[in-house]
C-alpha positions as CSV (number, residue, x, y, z in Angstrom):
1,M,-25.3,16.3,3.0
2,E,-22.5,14.3,4.4
3,R,-23.2,12.0,7.3
4,P,-20.4,10.8,9.5
5,L,-20.5,7.7,11.7
6,V,-18.2,7.3,14.7
7,V,-17.5,4.1,16.4
8,T,-17.1,4.3,20.2
9,D,-15.7,1.9,22.8
10,S,-14.8,2.1,26.4
11,S,-11.2,3.1,25.9
12,D,-9.8,6.5,26.8
13,A,-8.2,6.8,23.3
14,V,-11.5,6.9,21.6
15,V,-12.2,10.4,23.0
16,E,-10.1,12.1,20.2
17,V,-11.8,10.1,17.5
18,I,-15.3,11.1,18.8
19,R,-14.3,14.8,19.0
20,E,-13.0,14.8,15.5
21,A,-16.2,13.3,14.1
22,G,-18.2,15.7,16.0
23,E,-16.3,18.7,14.8
24,L,-16.8,17.5,11.2
25,A,-20.5,17.0,11.8
26,A,-20.9,20.5,13.5
27,A,-18.9,22.2,10.7
28,T,-21.0,20.7,7.9
29,D,-24.4,20.7,9.8
30,A,-24.5,16.9,9.2
31,P,-26.3,14.6,11.7
32,L,-23.6,12.4,13.5
33,L,-24.3,8.7,14.1
34,V,-22.5,7.4,17.3
35,L,-22.2,3.7,17.2
36,T,-21.1,1.3,20.0
37,V,-20.6,-2.3,19.0
38,V,-20.5,-4.6,22.1
39,T,-19.3,-8.3,21.8
40,E,-20.8,-11.0,23.8
41,S,-17.7,-11.3,26.1
42,E,-17.6,-7.5,26.7
43,Y,-21.3,-7.5,27.5
44,E,-21.0,-10.4,29.9
45,K,-18.1,-8.8,31.7
46,D,-19.9,-5.5,32.0
47,V,-23.1,-7.1,33.2
48,D,-21.0,-9.0,35.9
49,V,-19.6,-5.8,37.1
50,L,-23.0,-4.1,37.0
51,G,-24.5,-7.1,38.8
52,T,-22.1,-6.7,41.6
53,I,-23.0,-3.1,41.9
54,D,-26.7,-4.2,41.7
55,R,-26.4,-6.6,44.7
56,V,-25.2,-3.5,46.6
57,E,-27.9,-1.2,45.3
58,R,-30.7,-3.7,44.7
59,S,-31.8,-2.0,41.5
60,G,-32.4,-5.1,39.3
61,F,-30.4,-3.7,36.3
62,E,-29.8,-6.2,33.3
63,P,-30.4,-4.5,30.0
64,D,-30.9,-5.9,26.5
65,P,-27.3,-6.1,24.9
66,E,-28.2,-3.6,22.1
67,E,-30.0,-1.3,24.5
68,Y,-26.9,-1.5,26.7
69,A,-24.6,-0.6,23.7
70,E,-27.0,2.3,22.7
71,K,-26.7,3.7,26.2
72,V,-22.9,3.6,26.0
73,A,-23.1,5.5,22.7
74,Q,-25.6,8.1,24.3
75,T,-23.2,8.5,27.2
76,A,-20.4,9.4,24.8
77,I,-22.7,12.0,23.1
78,N,-23.6,13.5,26.5
79,D,-20.1,13.5,27.9
80,L,-18.0,14.4,24.8
81,L,-20.2,16.3,22.3
82,S,-22.6,18.4,24.4
83,D,-20.5,21.6,23.7
84,L,-21.0,21.3,20.0
85,A,-24.0,22.5,18.1
86,L,-24.9,19.2,16.3
87,E,-27.6,16.6,15.9
88,A,-26.3,13.2,17.2
89,E,-28.0,9.9,17.3
90,A,-26.9,6.9,19.4
91,V,-27.0,3.4,18.0
92,G,-26.0,0.1,19.7
93,K,-25.2,-3.3,18.1
94,Y,-24.4,-6.6,19.7
95,V,-22.3,-9.1,18.0
96,E,-21.0,-12.6,19.2
97,D,-17.3,-11.9,18.7
98,D,-14.7,-9.5,17.4
99,N,-14.8,-10.8,13.9
100,D,-18.3,-9.6,13.5
101,Q,-17.6,-6.0,14.4
102,A,-16.6,-4.8,11.0
103,D,-19.8,-6.3,9.4
104,A,-21.9,-4.5,12.1
105,I,-20.2,-1.2,11.3
106,L,-20.6,-1.5,7.7
107,D,-24.3,-2.5,8.0
108,V,-25.1,0.5,10.1
109,A,-23.1,2.8,7.8
110,A,-25.0,1.4,4.7
111,A,-28.4,1.6,6.4
112,N,-27.9,5.2,7.3
113,D,-26.2,6.5,4.1
114,C,-23.0,7.4,6.0
115,D,-20.1,9.1,4.0
116,Y,-17.5,8.8,6.7
117,V,-16.6,6.3,9.2
118,F,-14.3,7.4,12.2
119,L,-12.9,4.6,14.3
120,L,-9.9,3.8,16.5
121,G,-7.3,1.5,15.0
122,R,-5.8,-1.2,17.2
123,K,-2.1,-1.8,17.2
124,R,-1.6,-5.4,16.0
125,S,1.3,-7.1,14.4
126,P,1.1,-8.0,10.7
127,T,0.9,-11.7,11.7
128,G,-1.9,-10.9,14.2
129,K,-3.8,-9.1,11.4
130,A,-3.3,-12.0,9.0
131,L,-4.4,-14.6,11.5
132,F,-7.2,-12.8,13.3
133,G,-8.2,-10.1,11.0
134,D,-8.5,-6.4,12.0
135,T,-11.8,-4.4,12.2
136,A,-10.3,-1.2,10.9
137,Q,-8.6,-2.8,8.0
138,S,-11.8,-4.6,7.0
139,V,-13.8,-1.4,7.2
140,I,-11.2,0.5,5.1
141,L,-11.3,-2.2,2.5
142,N,-15.0,-2.6,2.3
143,F,-16.5,0.8,3.0
144,D,-17.5,3.0,0.0
145,G,-16.6,6.3,1.5
146,Y,-14.0,7.9,3.7
147,V,-12.6,6.0,6.7
148,V,-10.8,8.0,9.3
149,T,-8.7,5.9,11.7
150,M,-6.5,7.0,14.6
151,A,-4.0,4.8,16.4
152,E,-4.6,3.8,20.0
């Protein structure tokens, strides 16, 4: 059985990537793994925004970073895949910075015997890729399976 993994984020462009992975999973009766990787800076920014809302609502919300990332992945499943007949599981990972994202994706893919990884590719100049690396490029080079990337 083939098992696809799709990497989500908060951008609008990721919707198409999630749908493609969901359609593959539904067509092959494979369980879909939906992963959100949250960096420290993204998490702090989101918690600041949620904290502002919290002061208004007084709900006391401040989740564990990986729990928060998992909830983002679950929201993607609920919002974008509910019309497909498939089994989907949400996973959240927290990393310190962007350079750790590829390792987190590869670790989750290996731990769950994934055959496919779907992710959004970021537009970056060749110099930017050389200096700062690129998550999609690193996954493509190091994943022992199929990698599907879509440009932002």
